[in-house]
C-alpha positions as a Markdown table, in Angstrom:
| # | Residue | x | y | z |
|---|---|---|---|---|
| 1 | Unk | 9.8 | 9.5 | 6.4 |
| 2 | Unk | 6.9 | 7.6 | 4.9 |
| 3 | Unk | 3.8 | 9.2 | 3.4 |
| 4 | Unk | 0.6 | 7.9 | 1.9 |
| 5 | Unk | -0.7 | 10.1 | -1.0 |
| 6 | Unk | -3.3 | 9.5 | -3.7 |
| 7 | Unk | -2.6 | 9.1 | -7.4 |
| 8 | Unk | -3.5 | 12.7 | -8.4 |
| 9 | Unk | -1.1 | 14.0 | -5.8 |
| 10 | Unk | 1.8 | 11.8 | -6.9 |
| 11 | Unk | 1.2 | 12.9 | -10.5 |
| 12 | Unk | 1.3 | 16.5 | -9.4 |
| 13 | Unk | 4.6 | 15.9 | -7.6 |
| 14 | Unk | 6.1 | 14.2 | -10.7 |
| 15 | Unk | 5.1 | 17.2 | -12.8 |
| 16 | Unk | 6.3 | 19.9 | -10.4 |
| 17 | Unk | 9.3 | 18.7 | -8.5 |
| 18 | Unk | 12.5 | 19.8 | -10.3 |
| 19 | Unk | 14.9 | 17.3 | -8.7 |
| 20 | Unk | 15.3 | 14.7 | -11.5 |
| 21 | Unk | 16.5 | 11.9 | -9.2 |
| 22 | Unk | 13.5 | 12.5 | -6.9 |
| 23 | Unk | 11.1 | 12.5 | -9.9 |
| 24 | Unk | 12.5 | 9.1 | -11.0 |
| 25 | Unk | 11.8 | 7.7 | -7.6 |
| 26 | Unk | 8.3 | 9.1 | -7.6 |
| 27 | Unk | 7.6 | 7.5 | -11.0 |
| 28 | Unk | 8.8 | 4.2 | -9.5 |
| 29 | Unk | 6.5 | 4.6 | -6.6 |
| 30 | Unk | 3.6 | 5.2 | -9.1 |
| 31 | Unk | 4.6 | 2.1 | -11.1 |
| 32 | Unk | 4.7 | 0.0 | -8.0 |
| 33 | Unk | 1.1 | 0.6 | -7.5 |
| 34 | Unk | -1.1 | 1.5 | -4.6 |
| 35 | Unk | -0.5 | 0.5 | -1.1 |
| 36 | Unk | -2.5 | -2.5 | 0.3 |
| 37 | Unk | -3.7 | -2.2 | 3.9 |
| 38 | Unk | -2.9 | -5.4 | 5.8 |
| 39 | Unk | -1.3 | -6.7 | 2.5 |
| 40 | Unk | -4.6 | -7.3 | 0.8 |
| 41 | Unk | -7.0 | -4.3 | 1.0 |
| 42 | Unk | -6.5 | -1.6 | -1.8 |
| 43 | Unk | -6.1 | 1.8 | -0.1 |
| 44 | Unk | -6.2 | 4.0 | -3.1 |
| 45 | Unk | -3.0 | 5.6 | -1.9 |
| 46 | Unk | 0.7 | 5.2 | -2.7 |
| 47 | Unk | 3.3 | 4.8 | 0.0 |
| 48 | Unk | 6.4 | 6.9 | -0.6 |
| 49 | Unk | 9.5 | 7.1 | 1.5 |
| 50 | Unk | 11.5 | 10.4 | 1.4 |
| 51 | Unk | 14.5 | 11.8 | 3.3 |
| 52 | Unk | 14.2 | 15.1 | 5.2 |
| 53 | Unk | 16.0 | 16.9 | 2.3 |
| 54 | Unk | 13.6 | 15.4 | -0.2 |
| 55 | Unk | 10.6 | 16.5 | 1.9 |
| 56 | Unk | 12.1 | 20.0 | 1.9 |
| 57 | Unk | 12.4 | 19.9 | -1.9 |
| 58 | Unk | 8.8 | 18.8 | -2.2 |
| 59 | Unk | 7.4 | 21.4 | 0.1 |
| 60 | Unk | 9.4 | 24.2 | -1.7 |
| 61 | Unk | 8.1 | 23.0 | -5.1 |
| 62 | Unk | 4.5 | 22.8 | -3.9 |
| 63 | Unk | 4.8 | 26.2 | -2.3 |
| 64 | Unk | 6.0 | 27.7 | -5.6 |
| 65 | Unk | 3.2 | 26.0 | -7.5 |
| 66 | Unk | 0.6 | 27.2 | -5.0 |
| 67 | Unk | 1.7 | 30.8 | -5.4 |
| 68 | Unk | 1.5 | 30.6 | -9.2 |
| 69 | Unk | -1.6 | 28.5 | -9.8 |
| 70 | Unk | -3.4 | 28.0 | -6.5 |
| 71 | Unk | -4.6 | 31.5 | -5.7 |
| 72 | Unk | -7.6 | 33.2 | -7.3 |
| 73 | Unk | -7.8 | 36.9 | -8.2 |
| 74 | Unk | -9.1 | 37.8 | -4.7 |
| 75 | Unk | -6.1 | 36.2 | -3.1 |
| 76 | Unk | -7.9 | 33.2 | -1.7 |
| 77 | Unk | -6.9 | 29.6 | -2.5 |
| 78 | Unk | -8.8 | 28.1 | -5.5 |
| 79 | Unk | -9.7 | 24.4 | -5.7 |
| 80 | Unk | -6.2 | 23.5 | -6.9 |
| 81 | Unk | -4.7 | 25.7 | -4.1 |
| 82 | Unk | -6.7 | 23.8 | -1.5 |
| 83 | Unk | -5.5 | 20.5 | -2.8 |
| 84 | Unk | -1.9 | 21.8 | -2.8 |
| 85 | Unk | -2.3 | 23.2 | 0.7 |
| 86 | Unk | -3.5 | 19.9 | 2.0 |
| 87 | Unk | -0.6 | 18.1 | 0.4 |
| 88 | Unk | 1.9 | 20.6 | 1.9 |
| 89 | Unk | 0.3 | 19.8 | 5.3 |
| 90 | Unk | 0.9 | 16.1 | 4.8 |
| 91 | Unk | 4.6 | 16.7 | 4.2 |
| 92 | Unk | 4.9 | 19.2 | 6.9 |
| 93 | Unk | 3.5 | 16.7 | 9.4 |
| 94 | Unk | 6.2 | 14.3 | 8.5 |
| 95 | Unk | 4.1 | 11.2 | 9.0 |
| 96 | Unk | 1.2 | 9.3 | 7.5 |
């Protein structure tokens, strides 16, 4: 499955995903640079291709991260939590 995500999201995944092989692939996607629409228009996003198993790893890692860092004292998502929730939604949708 292919996904388009921005640089801050790919960096978050690199930091939080525990699967070393997947992290290496994410680093390569980051190094390859951003995706160009129609081959010439910078999109500000990175195109990544993940298997269903890798998507599950990503969602689990993000969910754990959300529970630890993304919730304020009142139980509501903080700014980071909102970013992580949005990213989880991207991967749950399974498409870009």
